[in-house]
C-alpha positions in Angstrom: 257.2 156.7 320.1 259.4 155.7 317.4 260.4 158.5 314.7 261.0 157.9 311.1 264.6 158.1 309.7 265.8 161.0 307.5 265.5 160.0 303.9 269.1 161.3 303.2 270.6 159.9 306.2 272.4 156.4 306.7 269.4 154.5 307.4 267.3 156.4 305.1 269.7 155.8 301.9 269.9 152.0 303.0 266.2 151.7 303.2 265.5 153.3 299.7 268.3 151.0 298.3 266.7 148.0 299.6 263.5 149.2 298.2 264.8 149.7 294.7 266.4 146.1 294.8 263.1 144.6 296.0 261.1 146.4 293.3 263.6 145.1 290.7 263.1 141.5 291.7 259.4 141.8 292.1 259.3 143.0 288.3 261.4 140.0 287.3 259.2 137.7 289.2 256.1 139.2 287.7 257.2 139.0 284.2 258.5 135.5 284.6 255.2 134.2 285.8 253.3 136.2 283.2 255.4 134.8 280.6 254.7 131.4 281.5 251.0 132.0 281.8 250.7 133.6 278.5 252.8 130.7 276.9 250.6 128.1 278.3 247.6 129.8 277.1 248.9 130.3 273.5 250.0 126.5 273.5 246.7 125.3 274.8 244.1 127.3 273.2 245.6 128.4 269.9 246.6 126.4 266.9 249.2 128.8 265.7 252.2 127.0 267.4 251.4 123.8 265.5 251.9 122.5 261.8 249.0 122.9 259.6 247.1 124.6 262.5 246.4 121.3 264.1 248.0 119.9 267.2 248.9 115.9 266.5 250.9 113.8 268.6 253.4 111.9 266.6 256.2 109.6 267.4 259.8 110.1 266.2 261.8 107.2 265.1 264.1 105.9 267.7 266.9 103.4 267.8 266.3 100.1 269.4 268.5 101.0 272.5 265.8 103.8 273.3 262.7 102.1 272.5 261.0 99.3 274.4 258.8 96.7 272.6 257.0 93.8 273.6 258.9 90.6 273.4 256.4 88.9 271.3 256.7 91.6 268.6 258.0 90.1 265.4 261.4 91.0 264.5 262.1 93.1 267.4 263.9 92.5 270.7 262.6 93.2 274.0 263.3 96.0 276.3 267.0 97.0 276.1 269.2 97.2 279.1 270.1 100.7 280.4 266.6 102.1 279.5 265.5 104.9 281.7 263.0 103.8 284.0 261.5 107.3 285.0 259.8 107.9 281.7 256.1 107.1 281.4 255.4 104.1 279.0 252.7 104.7 276.5 251.0 102.0 274.6 249.9 101.9 270.8 252.5 104.5 269.6 252.6 105.5 266.0 255.1 105.8 263.3 256.4 109.3 262.6 254.1 111.5 260.9 250.9 109.3 261.6 248.4 110.2 263.8 248.2 108.1 267.1 244.4 107.6 266.9 244.7 105.5 263.5 247.5 103.2 264.3 247.3 99.9 266.2 250.6 98.4 267.1 251.9 96.6 270.3 255.0 98.6 270.2 255.5 100.7 273.5 257.5 103.8 273.3 259.2 105.4 276.4 257.9 109.0 277.0 258.3 112.3 275.1 262.2 111.9 275.0 262.0 108.8 273.1 259.6 109.9 270.5 256.2 111.0 271.6 255.9 114.7 270.7 253.7 117.3 269.4 253.9 118.6 265.8 255.1 122.0 267.0 256.6 124.5 264.5 260.4 124.6 265.0 260.5 128.2 266.1 258.0 127.7 268.8 259.8 124.4 270.0 263.1 126.2 270.3 261.7 129.3 271.7 259.9 127.5 274.5 263.0 125.2 275.2 265.0 128.0 275.9 262.4 130.5 277.6 260.8 127.8 280.0 264.0 127.2 282.0 265.1 130.6 282.0 261.9 132.1 283.5 261.9 129.1 285.8 265.5 130.0 287.0 264.8 133.7 287.2 261.6 133.3 289.1 263.0 131.1 291.6 266.1 133.4 292.2 264.0 136.4 292.3 261.5 135.0 295.0 264.4 133.9 297.1 266.4 137.1 296.9 263.2 138.9 297.7 262.7 137.3 301.0 266.3 137.9 301.8 265.9 141.5 301.1 262.8 142.0 303.1 264.4 140.3 306.0 267.5 142.8 305.9 265.0 145.7 305.6 263.2 144.6 308.5 266.6 144.3 310.6 267.7 147.8 309.6 264.4 149.3 310.7 264.6 147.6 314.0 268.3 148.9 314.3 267.0 152.5 313.4 264.2 152.0 315.8 261.8 153.4 313.2 258.3 152.8 312.6 256.8 150.2 309.9 258.2 147.0 311.8 254.4 145.5 311.7 254.3 145.9 307.9 257.5 144.7 307.2 257.0 141.6 309.1 253.7 140.9 307.2 255.6 141.4 304.1 258.4 139.0 305.2 255.8 136.2 306.0 254.1 136.8 302.6 257.5 136.6 300.7 258.3 133.3 302.4 254.8 132.0 301.3 255.6 133.0 297.7 258.8 131.3 297.9 257.4 128.1 298.8 254.7 128.6 295.9 257.5 129.1 293.4 259.8 126.7 294.6 259.9 123.6 292.1 258.7 120.8 294.4 258.0 118.5 291.4 261.7 118.0 290.8 262.9 118.0 294.4 260.2 115.7 295.8 258.7 114.0 292.6 255.8 112.5 294.8 254.8 115.8 296.2 251.1 116.6 295.2 251.7 120.5 294.9 254.1 121.5 292.1 255.7 124.7 291.8 254.2 127.7 290.3 256.9 127.8 287.4 256.9 124.8 284.9 259.7 123.2 282.9 259.6 122.4 278.9 259.1 118.6 279.1 256.4 119.0 282.0 254.4 121.4 279.7 255.1 119.4 276.6 253.7 116.0 278.2 250.6 117.8 279.7 249.7 119.4 276.4 250.3 115.9 274.7 247.9 114.4 277.2 245.3 117.1 277.1 245.2 117.1 273.1 245.3 113.3 272.3 245.9 111.0 275.3 246.9 107.5 274.4 244.1 104.9 273.6 242.5 103.7 276.8 243.9 106.6 278.7 241.1 109.3 278.1 241.2 112.5 280.2 238.3 113.6 282.0 236.7 117.1 282.5 238.2 117.1 286.1 241.6 116.4 284.9 241.3 119.3 282.3 240.2 121.7 285.0 243.4 120.6 287.0 245.4 121.3 284.0 244.0 124.7 283.8 244.2 125.3 287.5 247.9 124.1 287.5 249.0 126.3 284.7 246.7 129.4 285.0 245.0 129.7 288.3 248.0 128.7 290.4 250.3 131.1 289.0 247.6 133.9 289.3 247.4 133.2 292.9 251.1 133.6 293.1 250.7 137.0 291.5 248.2 137.9 294.2 250.6 136.8 297.0 253.5 138.7 295.2 251.1 142.0 295.0 250.4 141.6 298.8 254.0 141.3 299.5 254.9 144.4 297.6 252.1 146.5 299.1 253.2 145.6 302.6 256.9 146.2 302.1 256.0 149.7 300.5 253.8 150.8 303.3 256.7 149.6 306.0 259.4 151.5 304.1 257.2 154.7 303.8 256.5 154.6 307.7 260.2 154.1 308.4 261.4 156.7 306.1 258.8 159.3 306.2 258.7 162.7 304.3 261.8 164.9 304.1 259.7 167.8 305.3 258.5 165.6 308.2 261.8 164.9 309.2 263.0 168.3 309.2 260.2 169.5 311.3 260.6 166.9 313.6 264.0 167.7 313.9 263.2 171.4 314.8 260.7 170.3 317.3 263.4 168.0 318.9 265.7 171.0 319.2 263.0 173.2 320.5 262.0 170.8 323.3 265.6 170.1 324.3 266.8 173.7 324.3 267.5 175.3 327.9 264.6 177.6 328.9 265.1 181.2 329.0 265.7 183.1 332.5 262.8 185.3 333.1 263.6 188.2 335.5 262.2 187.7 338.9 260.0 190.2 340.6 261.7 193.1 342.5 264.9 192.5 340.3 266.0 195.3 338.0 264.2 195.1 334.9 261.3 193.2 336.2 257.7 194.5 335.7 255.8 195.0 338.9 
C-alpha cells in the first residue's frame, strides 16, 4: 500500500508549491470569467452605460474608402477597393445621432468598425475596450497553465509512489475539458459552432447592438435572445462549475498524497518498529531463564 509523503520532505514541499500555484491560477480564471459575466449583465440589462439612459444604435460618419454604398445612390460612388470583406453589411444605416428606426436610406455601412455603434458613455467604452481582452488573455493563460501544473503534480505523485493518483487523474481530465471550453474557437475557427467562454470587445458590441436594435428586416427572435443569454451567462457559469470540480479533485489528490504531519511521523515510527531486529529471549535451561 502506498504511503503519503512527509509534508516537509522534498516531495511534500514540491506538492505544496504546485498546490499554491494551481490555487493562484484558479483564482485568476475565476475572477476573469466572473468579471466578464458581470460586465455583460451590466451592458445588457441596465441602462447606466448608455447616454441618456437609453441604448441607441447610431452610425458614425465614415470616409468613402471605409463605407460601401449602392452604385445607384446619387452623388455617391460604389464600393471602394480594399474594403474589408469580413465585416457584416447592415442595410438602412443612419446618420450620426439619429435613430436607426427613423431613417430610410439605401446606404450600406460595413460593420461596427465602420460606424455602427452603441451610444455608450466614453468611460464605459474605454473600460470595456481594455478589460475584455485582458480578461480573455488572463483566462486563457490561467486555464492552460493550470492543466500543465496538474499534469506535473500527477507525475510527482507517481514518482513518489504516494496515494491520490485517481483523484489527480480526474482533475487532469476536467482541466483539459475546461481548457477546451475557455479556448477562443471563434477566432481560430470562425465557422466553429461553439465559441469560447471568454468574449472579445467587438463580439460583445455587435451582439448587444443586434439585441437592442436589429437592422430593419433583421428582427431577433426569442430563441436568439435565449442563445445570447446562454452564450454570455450560462456557458461561463458551466465553465465555473467545471473549474470547481477540477479544484476539488486536485485538493483531494494532494491531501491524500501529502497526508498530515502527525500521520507521517506515526507512520515512520511504525516502520522503524517493524523493521527493527527482534530481541533475543533467553532459552529454557540457560542462565537467567525462568523455568
